[in-house]
N, C-alpha and C positions, 0 to 999 in steps of 0.2 A: 567587158572581158571578165570572165569567171575565173577566179583564182582556184587553182587546184588545192584540194584539201590536204593539209599536212598529214603525212603518214605518222601514225602513233607507233611508238616503239613497242614491240611485243615484250611482255614481261620475261625476265630471265628465268631460268630454271630455279635459281635460288629464291627468286621472289614468288614463284609458283608453289614452291615447297612449303608445306605447312610448318610453322615454327613451333617447336616444343621447347618451352622454357625450362630452365634449371629448377624453378619452383614447382612446376608441374611434375617433373621427374621425381623430385624429393617427396612430394605429396604421395605419389604412387608407392614409393619405397616405404614410406611411413605406414601407409594402409596395409601393405604386405606384412610389415612387422607387427602391427596391431592384431591382425587376424591370426598370424602364426602364434602370437603370444596367447590369445584367447583359446586357440585350439590345441594348446599344450606342446608346441614345438620346442626344440632344444633352445635354452636361453641364449647360448652363444650365437645361434643362427639368427635369433630375433635381434640381438645386439648388433650383429653385422649389418643388417638392413637399416637399423636406426643410425649407426655411425656412417653408413654410406649416404643416407639422406642428408646428414649434416655436412658431409664433404661436398655433396652436390650443391647444397644451398650456398656454401661459402666459396665456391669456385668462381674465380673472377671471369673466366671465359665461358661462353655457352657450350655445354657438352655437345650439342648438335654440331657446332663448328669443329670441335675437337675430333668428333667421330668422322666427320666428312674429310678432314685433312689427314688424320693419322690412323683412322680405323679403331678397332677395339684395343689395339696396343696403346693408343693414346689414352684411353680410359684407364687402362691398367696402371698407368704411371701416377694416377691420383691416389692420395692417401686412403687406405682402407678399402680400395676397390679391387676385389679379386675377380676370378674368372666368372663366377655365377652372377655377381652384381654387374660386371661389365656387359655381359650378354643380356641381362635383364634390361639394362639401360638402352642397349642397342635395339631391343624389341620395342621398348616404349617409344623410342624416337621413330623407328621405321614402320613398324606394324601398328603402332598406337594401342596394342594389346599385349598382354603377357599371360600365357596359359596358366601359370601358377596362380596369379591373382584371380583369374576366372574361376578356377577350382575352389579357391578360398572363399569366393563370394557365393558359391553354390551354383555357379553357372557351368563353366567348363564345357560348353556345348560345341564340340568341334564342327557339328553340322552347321551351326549358325555362322561360325568363323569361315568355313569353306564356302558358304553361300555368298560371301562377299567377293569371291574370285570370279573373274569373267568366265562365262559359259558353264558355271556350276549352279544348278538350281537346288532347292531344298532336298528333293528326293535323291538326286545324284550325290549330294553332299553326305547324306545319311549312308548311302551305299558305299561310298569311299571310306568313310570312318569305320564302318562295321566290317567290310571285306578286307581292308588292309590293316586295321587296328592302329591307325595314325590319328593324331590329335592336333598337330601344330602345322603352321604354314611352312616351316622349314622341312618337316617330314613330308609334306605334300610336294614340295619342290624336289626333294630327293626322289620321290616316287615317280615324278615326271621324267626323270633322266635314267632311272635304272630299269624301266620297263614295267614296273608293277601297276602304274596308273592306267596304262593302255589295256591291261587285262580286265579292268573293271567294266562290266557291261554298260554301254552308253558312252564310253570314253574312246572315241576314234582318234586317229592321228591328228586331224585338224583341231579337235577340241583340246587334246593334250598340248599342242603347240600354242593355242590361245591361253591356256593356263600357265604355261611357261613364261610367255610374254607378260601376262598380267602380274605374275609373282616377281618377275625381273623388275618391272616398274615399281612394284610395292617395295622391293628391297634396294631400289636405286642402283641397279647394275645391269650389264648386258645380258641378253637372253642366250647365254651359253652355259655349259655345264660348270657350275661353281665348284671349286676344289674343296670348299669347307662344308658342303651340305650332303656329301655322300653318307650313306648309312654307317653307323659305327662298325668298325671291323670286329670280328668275333672275339679277339682278345680284349676288347674294350667292353664287351657285353658282361653284365654281372652274372655270376654263376647261378645256375638254376636253384641250387640249394639256398642261396641268399634270397632269391625271389620267393621260394616256397616258405622260407622262414618268416618273411614279412607277411605273406598271406596267412600263415598260421597265427602270427601275433595279432594281425588285424581282426580275423574272425573270432579269435578267443576273446579279445577285449570288447568287440562289438557284442558278442553273445552275453557277456557279463555286464553290459551297459557301462563300460568304463571309458568310453570315448565321447568327445563332444559331438553333437549332431548338428548338421547344418540343413538349411532349407533349400533343396535344389530348385532351380527355376523350371526344369522340365518335368512334366508328368506329376505336377504337384499344385493343382489348382487352389488348394486351401492354404498353401504357403507354410506347411508344417515343417518343423525341423526334425527330420526323421533319418537323414543319411549320415551314418557314422564316418568320421574322417580321422585318419592316423598320419602323423608326421613322425618319421623315424630315420635313423642313420645306421649305416653299416660301413665301417672303415672309411669315414669321412664322406661317404656317398649319401646324399640326401634323397629321401623318398616320401611320396604321399600315396596313401592307399585309400580306395573308396569302392563301395559296391558299384557295379556297372549299371548306372541308371540310363540305359539306352532302350529304344523301342524294341530291339531284338531281344534283350534280356526280359523285358516285360512280356513280350509275346510268347516266349518259351518258358515262362515261369522260373527263370534263372536269376532273378534279382538278388536273392540272398546267397547265390552260389558263385556268380562271376565276380571276381575282384580285380579291379584295374589298378596297377601300380605305375606311378609316374616317377621318373627320376628327375629331380629338380636342380641338379647341378650339371656339369658337362654341357654347357650351352643350353641348359634347361631342357634337355632332350631325353628321349627314351620312354617307351610305353609298353607295358606287358599285361596280358590278361591271364589270370589263373582260374581254371575251372575244374570241376570234377568230371573225369572221363566216364562216359556212360557205356562205351563199348570197347572191345579190343583188350589187349593184354594189360592195359593200365586201368581197366574198369574199376571204379571205386576210389581211385587215387587222384590227388590234386596234380594237375599238369599245367605247364606254361604253354599256351598256344603257340605253335610254330617251333617249339623246342622239345617236342615229345621224345625224340631219340635221346637227348641229354637227360630228360626226366627218367626214362627207362633205365639208363645207366645208373642214375642216382639211386633208384629204388633197388637195383641189383646190389648196390653197396649197403643199402639200409632196408633190408627186406621186411622188417617189423614196422617200418614207418608208413602208415597209411595216409597221414596228413589229411584226414577228414574229420570235421567236427562231428 
């Protein structure tokens, strides 16, 4: 008589999930602090990441468990962990990547990040980044639900649905419209004069060779440190500015013209591109793509401000 083989228990979801230890999280926060310090960021910001790393190291419970049980609010109860750090930790645990660190490392290639999502290949990832101007998985998920992603050539309804499901699995939640990933409302958008001022500061300092240069991973076969990087703040809002090192910028000869500004707080979200208008009533002026009407109003109030190097 042949005995039936014992059924092995399938691993639980908790067992299947990859464990991210507190030490790994702390090491990532220290790396961010080190790179921010070398790149001339605000010392208080550097100190916040270092103190956050110490808090994580000495926490008795795994942060991954705290996040699973209580969400980001649970992380905010830890000493020295504010909104930016809490959301950075959430990204480290769930997405295993943090856009800020990718930029600090000289990577920050949204195309490579988007290519890790189901049904998105390298060419389509590049098209999504350049057509929509988004750089993070959270922004990609928002675009899935607000209709923008479906307008990108090659993104039909079935593919958009597959991307939604893939991202839902990545973020460990149901494939339904999350309440916390909708685009920032207009009142939460930084004013265009603030973005134009950051653009002006970045280009001025880059022109005078006053910024640290990093070695981007894309379009840099010799590994040279040529890309200036700026970390700056406006009313407690933290920003990073870089020239747009994208295939489109190279193709159009706009490498030294297009400036991409990333907002590094508020769930580490927000990306804007500032360019010189080549046609129309704003020709010759610096404008924030997608916010041309606001820029026109700004220049009406400041007619002598060309904002061009």
